[in-house]
Legacy VTK file of the C-alpha trace (Angstrom):
# vtk DataFile Version 3.0
C-alpha trace
ASCII
DATASET POLYDATA
POINTS 81 float
121.239 167.940 153.007
121.767 165.019 155.352
118.867 162.679 154.657
120.885 159.545 155.301
122.295 158.173 158.526
124.577 155.195 158.381
124.090 153.219 161.575
126.980 150.845 162.146
125.383 149.102 165.114
122.322 148.114 163.050
124.504 146.456 160.442
126.588 144.674 163.074
123.396 143.462 164.735
122.153 142.072 161.419
125.463 140.353 160.762
125.609 138.779 164.219
121.970 137.940 164.912
120.428 137.423 161.477
123.312 136.248 159.284
124.980 134.581 162.301
128.367 135.791 161.095
129.710 135.742 164.642
129.562 131.939 164.499
132.325 131.948 161.894
135.609 130.663 163.270
137.542 133.775 162.244
134.850 136.351 163.083
136.397 139.466 164.584
133.805 141.901 165.869
136.330 144.750 166.241
137.563 144.321 162.667
133.997 144.128 161.343
133.059 147.284 163.240
136.115 149.135 161.914
135.363 148.150 158.311
131.673 148.970 158.581
132.404 152.307 160.282
134.910 153.228 157.584
132.406 152.438 154.839
129.730 154.424 156.680
131.947 157.488 156.746
132.665 157.021 153.030
128.950 156.689 152.272
128.084 159.844 154.214
131.033 161.978 153.079
131.519 160.878 149.461
128.404 159.121 148.167
125.630 161.105 149.865
126.542 164.442 148.270
126.156 162.871 144.819
122.533 161.743 145.360
120.726 164.878 144.156
123.054 165.333 141.182
122.929 161.690 140.194
119.159 161.451 140.562
118.516 164.572 138.479
120.987 163.716 135.700
120.711 159.948 135.713
122.731 157.526 133.640
122.590 157.471 129.839
123.225 154.708 127.356
125.166 156.022 124.366
126.574 153.754 121.679
126.482 150.759 124.001
128.251 152.568 126.863
126.780 153.754 130.134
127.543 157.407 130.791
127.383 158.438 134.444
127.263 161.928 135.959
130.692 163.364 136.761
129.881 163.345 140.494
129.677 159.539 140.449
132.937 159.284 138.544
134.623 161.424 141.188
133.203 159.248 143.988
134.381 156.119 142.180
137.930 157.476 141.961
137.980 157.716 145.769
137.894 153.901 145.724
140.564 153.224 143.159
144.326 153.511 143.538
LINES 1 82
81 0 1 2 3 4 5 6 7 8 9 10 11 12 13 14 15 16 17 18 19 20 21 22 23 24 25 26 27 28 29 30 31 32 33 34 35 36 37 38 39 40 41 42 43 44 45 46 47 48 49 50 51 52 53 54 55 56 57 58 59 60 61 62 63 64 65 66 67 68 69 70 71 72 73 74 75 76 77 78 79 80
């Protein structure tokens, strides 16, 4: 079910050549690439598998609270200590 490909080099290109982030005094291309690559792996391994479930179930508003599918809750807990 891989309908998503996270392309790190495209994002780095956009940061450097469109946003001009590489002109920042403290810009570190290696650090940026490591962070972007790590997020890409997270997106592909954790978030992507939730797409079909999340899209079919959707979010609900109940008594003023947003209720999300359990798959999204599980993905969220990957991000929290």
